[in-house]
C-alpha positions as CSV (number, residue, x, y, z in Angstrom):
1,X,24.6,29.5,47.1
2,X,25.4,26.3,45.2
3,X,23.1,24.8,42.6
4,X,22.6,21.7,44.9
5,X,21.8,23.8,47.9
6,X,19.4,25.9,45.9
7,X,17.6,22.8,44.6
8,X,17.3,21.3,48.1
9,X,16.0,24.7,49.3
10,X,13.3,24.7,46.6
11,X,12.5,21.0,47.3
12,X,11.9,21.7,51.0
13,X,9.6,24.6,50.1
14,X,7.6,22.5,47.7
15,X,7.2,19.8,50.4
16,X,6.1,22.3,52.9
17,X,3.4,23.7,50.6
18,X,2.2,20.2,50.0
19,X,2.0,19.3,53.7
20,X,0.3,22.6,54.6
21,X,-2.2,22.0,51.7
22,X,-3.0,18.5,53.2
23,X,-3.8,20.3,56.4
24,X,-6.0,22.9,54.6
25,X,-3.6,25.8,55.0
26,X,-2.5,27.8,52.0
27,X,-1.9,31.0,53.8
28,X,1.4,32.7,52.9
29,X,1.9,33.7,56.5
30,X,1.6,30.1,57.7
31,X,4.2,29.1,55.1
32,X,6.6,31.8,56.3
33,X,6.2,30.7,59.9
34,X,6.5,27.0,59.2
35,X,9.5,27.3,56.9
36,X,13.1,26.8,58.3
37,X,14.5,28.9,55.5
38,X,16.4,32.0,56.7
39,X,14.9,34.1,53.9
40,X,11.4,33.1,53.0
41,X,10.8,36.3,51.0
42,X,13.5,35.4,48.5
43,X,12.4,31.8,48.5
44,X,8.9,32.7,47.6
45,X,10.2,35.0,44.9
46,X,12.3,32.1,43.5
47,X,9.3,29.7,43.5
48,X,7.3,32.4,41.6
49,X,10.1,33.0,39.1
50,X,10.5,29.3,38.4
51,X,6.8,29.0,37.9
52,X,6.5,26.5,40.7
53,X,4.1,28.4,42.9
54,X,1.8,31.4,42.6
55,X,0.4,34.0,45.1
56,X,-3.2,34.9,45.3
57,X,-4.9,36.9,48.0
58,X,-2.1,36.3,50.5
59,X,-2.2,32.6,49.8
60,X,0.3,30.4,48.1
61,X,-0.7,27.7,45.5
62,X,1.2,25.3,43.2
63,X,1.4,25.8,39.5
64,X,0.9,22.6,37.5
65,X,4.6,22.0,37.3
66,X,5.1,22.8,41.0
67,X,2.5,20.3,42.1
68,X,4.1,17.6,39.9
69,X,7.5,18.2,41.4
70,X,6.1,18.3,45.0
71,X,4.1,15.1,44.4
72,X,7.3,13.2,43.3
73,X,9.2,14.5,46.4
74,X,6.5,13.5,48.8
75,X,6.0,10.1,47.1
76,X,9.7,9.3,47.3
77,X,10.0,10.4,51.0
78,X,7.0,8.5,52.2
79,X,7.9,5.3,50.3
80,X,11.4,5.5,51.8
81,X,9.9,5.8,55.2
82,X,7.7,2.8,54.6
83,X,10.8,0.8,53.2
84,X,12.8,1.6,56.3
85,X,10.1,0.7,58.8
86,X,8.5,-2.3,57.0
87,X,11.6,-4.0,55.7
88,X,14.4,-2.9,57.9
89,X,12.2,-2.5,61.0
90,X,13.6,0.8,62.0
91,X,11.7,2.9,64.5
92,X,9.3,5.4,62.9
93,X,10.9,8.3,64.7
94,X,14.4,7.3,63.3
95,X,13.6,7.2,59.6
96,X,12.6,10.8,58.8
97,X,16.0,12.2,58.2
98,X,17.2,9.3,56.1
99,X,14.0,9.4,54.1
100,X,14.5,13.1,53.4
101,X,17.9,12.3,51.9
102,X,16.5,9.5,49.8
103,X,13.8,11.7,48.2
104,X,16.5,13.8,46.5
105,X,18.4,10.8,44.9
106,X,15.8,8.2,44.0
107,X,15.1,8.0,40.3
108,X,11.6,7.6,39.0
109,X,12.3,4.1,37.9
110,X,13.7,3.1,41.2
111,X,10.8,4.7,43.0
112,X,8.3,2.6,41.0
113,X,10.3,-0.5,41.9
114,X,10.3,0.3,45.6
115,X,6.5,0.9,45.5
116,X,5.9,-2.4,43.7
117,X,8.3,-4.1,46.1
118,X,6.2,-2.9,49.0
119,X,2.9,-3.8,47.4
120,X,1.8,-0.2,46.6
121,X,1.2,1.0,50.2
122,X,-1.4,3.8,50.5
123,X,0.1,5.5,53.6
124,X,3.4,6.3,55.2
125,X,4.2,5.0,58.7
126,X,2.8,8.3,60.1
127,X,-0.6,7.6,58.4
128,X,-0.2,10.3,55.7
129,X,-1.2,9.3,52.1
130,X,1.4,8.3,49.6
131,X,0.7,9.9,46.2
132,X,0.0,7.2,43.7
133,X,2.4,6.5,40.8
134,X,2.1,5.0,37.4
135,X,2.7,1.5,38.8
136,X,-0.2,1.9,41.2
137,X,-2.6,2.8,38.3
138,X,-2.2,-0.8,37.0
139,X,-3.9,-2.2,40.0
140,X,-7.4,-1.3,41.2
141,X,-6.8,-3.1,44.6
142,X,-3.8,-3.5,46.8
143,X,-1.6,-6.4,45.8
144,X,0.7,-8.6,47.8
145,X,4.2,-7.2,48.1
146,X,6.7,-8.7,45.7
147,X,8.9,-9.7,48.6
148,X,7.5,-11.0,52.0
149,X,8.9,-12.3,55.2
150,X,9.3,-16.0,55.3
151,X,6.9,-16.3,58.2
152,X,4.2,-14.7,56.0
153,X,5.1,-16.7,52.9
154,X,2.5,-19.0,51.3
155,X,2.7,-22.6,52.4
156,X,3.5,-24.9,49.5
157,X,4.9,-22.0,47.4
158,X,8.4,-21.9,46.0
159,X,10.5,-18.7,46.4
160,X,14.0,-17.2,46.2
161,X,15.6,-15.7,49.3
162,X,16.3,-12.0,48.4
163,X,17.9,-10.8,51.6
164,X,18.3,-11.5,55.3
165,X,18.2,-8.8,58.0
166,X,19.3,-10.5,61.2
167,X,18.8,-8.9,64.6
168,X,21.8,-10.9,65.7
169,X,24.8,-11.0,63.3
170,X,25.9,-14.4,64.6
171,X,22.7,-15.9,62.9
172,X,24.1,-15.3,59.4
173,X,26.8,-17.9,59.9
174,X,24.4,-20.4,61.3
175,X,21.9,-19.8,58.4
176,X,24.7,-20.0,55.8
177,X,25.7,-23.4,57.2
178,X,22.1,-24.6,56.6
179,X,22.2,-23.3,53.0
180,X,19.9,-20.4,53.8
181,X,21.5,-17.5,51.9
182,X,20.5,-14.7,49.5
183,X,19.7,-16.4,46.2
184,X,18.8,-19.8,47.7
185,X,15.6,-21.3,46.3
186,X,13.3,-22.7,48.9
187,X,9.9,-24.4,49.2
188,X,7.8,-23.4,52.2
189,X,6.4,-26.5,53.9
190,X,4.9,-25.4,57.2
191,X,4.2,-22.1,59.0
192,X,3.4,-23.2,62.6
193,X,4.5,-24.0,65.2
194,X,7.9,-23.7,63.5
195,X,8.6,-22.5,60.0
196,X,9.7,-25.4,57.9
197,X,11.3,-25.1,54.5
198,X,13.0,-27.3,52.0
199,X,16.3,-26.4,50.3
200,X,17.3,-28.9,47.7
201,X,16.9,-32.2,49.5
202,X,17.3,-30.8,53.0
203,X,14.4,-29.9,55.3
204,X,15.0,-27.1,57.8
205,X,12.9,-25.9,60.8
206,X,13.3,-22.3,61.9
207,X,12.0,-20.3,64.9
208,X,9.3,-17.8,63.7
209,X,11.4,-15.0,65.1
210,X,14.3,-16.0,62.7
211,X,11.8,-16.5,59.8
212,X,10.7,-12.9,60.2
213,X,14.2,-11.8,59.3
214,X,14.3,-13.8,56.0
215,X,12.7,-12.1,53.0
216,X,11.5,-14.2,50.1
217,X,10.3,-13.5,46.5
218,X,7.7,-16.0,45.2
219,X,8.7,-17.9,42.0
220,X,5.8,-18.2,39.6
221,X,5.9,-21.7,38.1
């Protein structure tokens, strides 16, 4: 077994222990039944040898280091799910596999950036709690996400377009011709019935459906 495969195997086990713990199940038998690993006995032995988990009265518990690693994995996965559903509007049922891949590659710094970008969400799309990180500790209440959809932007505020996720690829060319591209600085004039913004000396009115696909970061002046 390669080092990468072994790490992913351990990561999956730590996640399972975390999820079962959330449900109030620490039974070793429940872990063995719930795991997809072909050899749970050796897996449990590995967790024990690496001081990631301990056995007590036919139950399995985290060590301090095991809980720390599991918390990071769960945090990265659930933030990735929230990113895919909130920003890219992917169906909830379609994001799990990709989120599982992301949890293995996101650095701590990037994870904190994603969390801040999303406004420190408390739950994943499935309603499960997202473990709090260092960035969350700085705020006692939920804050507005760093980047918001244009249709939800503050009227009168100035912002920079960070990215556009069009449902129809032909819209990109039309928006580009209006000067609406990633990096453009806009001032939001009106929210309803049409979203009206100003780019340089040009005023543009957009359908709210299109405004939902444009993401803007507020510029603090």
